[in-house]
N, C-alpha and C positions, 0 to 999 in steps of 0.2 A: 916797149910801152915806157920806159925809161925817157927816152928822146919825147915822145909824144908831150909827157909832163913838163920838160924841159923845155920845150917849145912855146907854152904859155907864155913866156917871158922874152918882149920884145928885143932886149940885149941877147940874149941868148941865141934866138933866132939868128940874129947876124952874126954870131961868133962862129954856131956851126956853120954857117956858110962860110965866113972868112976861114977857116981852117980845114976846109974839104970835106966837111960831112955830108953834104949835098950828095954827093959822087958814089959814096957806097951805098946810101939809101937808093938813089935809082938802079943803081947794080942790083940791090935784094929785090926789088920788085919787078924786075928784067927778068930775074931769075925763075925758071917754069918749074923749078923742081923745090923750090921754096913754101913750107905748109900754110895752109891758109890762116893759122893763128899768127904768125911773123908777118904776111902779106897785111893782115890785118891791121897790124901794130904800125908796119911802116907806111902804110896808105893813111894812117890817123896822122901821122908824125908829118909826113909831107902836106896833107890840108893844114896842122896847124904851123909849119915853116911859111905855108902859101901865104899867110896873112901878112908877112913883108914882100912888098913889092919888088925888093932887090932879092928875094928870093925865088918870086915866081918865074922872073928874067933870067936867072940860071937855071931852074930847072927846066924852061922852054929849050935854051942852050943845050940840055943836057939829052935833049929827046923824050921830055918824059909824058907829053901828051898820047903817043902812038903805044906806048907801054900802058898807060889808063885805061886807053880804049879795048887794048888788047884784055885786059883783066875784064872789062863789062862782060865779054863774053866767053871765059873761059873760066871764072873761079865763082864759090859759093857766093850767094844772096848779100852775106854782111860784107863782103871784099868787095863784090859790084857795088853797093850803095856807098861805100868809103871812097870807092873809087871815082864813080860819079859825083859825090859832092866835089872832088878834086877839080874837077873838070868844068864847075861850072863858075 
C-alpha cells in the first residue's frame, strides 16, 4: 500500500524504476501463492507507476501483460478490476 501512495509523485515513480523496484513488483503479481490483499495493493501500485511512459515500457519488457491477463481469470473481483485497469 505504501508503494501505491509513493507512486503518486512523478519523481518517485521514476526513482522506483531507476532503482529496480519494478522487478519485485512483477514478481509479486506473478506469484500464485500471494494473497488477494497483497495482489490488490501490487496491481494498484502498477497502475500508479504506469502513469509514467518509461515505466510502461519497462513493465512490458518484464512481461507484465500476460501476468495481468492471468489475474483476470484467477483472482477475486477486486484484483480482477485492478488488473483490468492496468491493461487499458
